[in-house]
N, C-alpha and C positions, 0 to 999 in steps of 0.2 A: 429508444428506438430498437436497440438490440434485444431488450427484454420483451418487447411486444412481438418481435419477429420469432423469438424462441417460443413464446407463449402460443403463437399461431401454429408453429410447427408441431408442438407437443399436442395441441388440440386436434390437429389434422391426423395425428397418429392414433387418436381415440382415447386419449387420456383427459380426465376432467381436471381443469386447472382451477376451478372455482371453489374447490373443497379446502383451500388453504395450503395445499402442498406446493412448495416452492422448488424451483429448479436448483440442483446442486451446482457447485462451483465448476466441476469438471464437465457437467452437461452444458453449462453456458460456454465455457471455453471451447468445447468440442464443436459448437455450432458457430463460432466466431470466424470471420474471414481472416486471411493471412495478415493483413495490415493491423487488425484488431489484436490478434495474438502477439504481433510484434510490439504493439503499444503495452500489452500486459507485461511482457518480458522487460521492456525498458522501464516501466513503472516499478516493477519488483526490484530491478537492479538499482535504480535510483534510491528506493527506500532502504535497501541494505546499505548502500554507501553512506547515506545520511545517518542511518542508525549506528554505524561504526564511527563516522567522522565526528560527530558532536561530542561523544564522550572523550575521544582522543584530543580534540580541540581543547576541552576543559583541562585535561591532565597537563598538556604541554604549556598552556598559558596561565595556569594557576599561580605560578611564581610571579609572573608579570602583573597580574591583577593584585597580588599581595603587596607589591611595591608601591601601589597607589594608596593603600590603606594607611591611615594615621595610627601609628603605634607609639604609645608612650613608654619608652624604655627606661625612664628615670625612676619609676616606681619599683 
């Protein structure tokens, strides 16, 4: 829906969109409504939090997971 609206606005300004030129990220965000911009910000923040949280989760719980591994210490 948003892409169609942007494509229509670009076409109305006299630019040909059929040549394969795509709208850039900032051009798309610039034409978004306030609620859509808010969703972009929330999505980016959640992606950053998960990108940081998953490696930290693995670092802190690695010892706990190792406790469940069968280790033969007699050899």
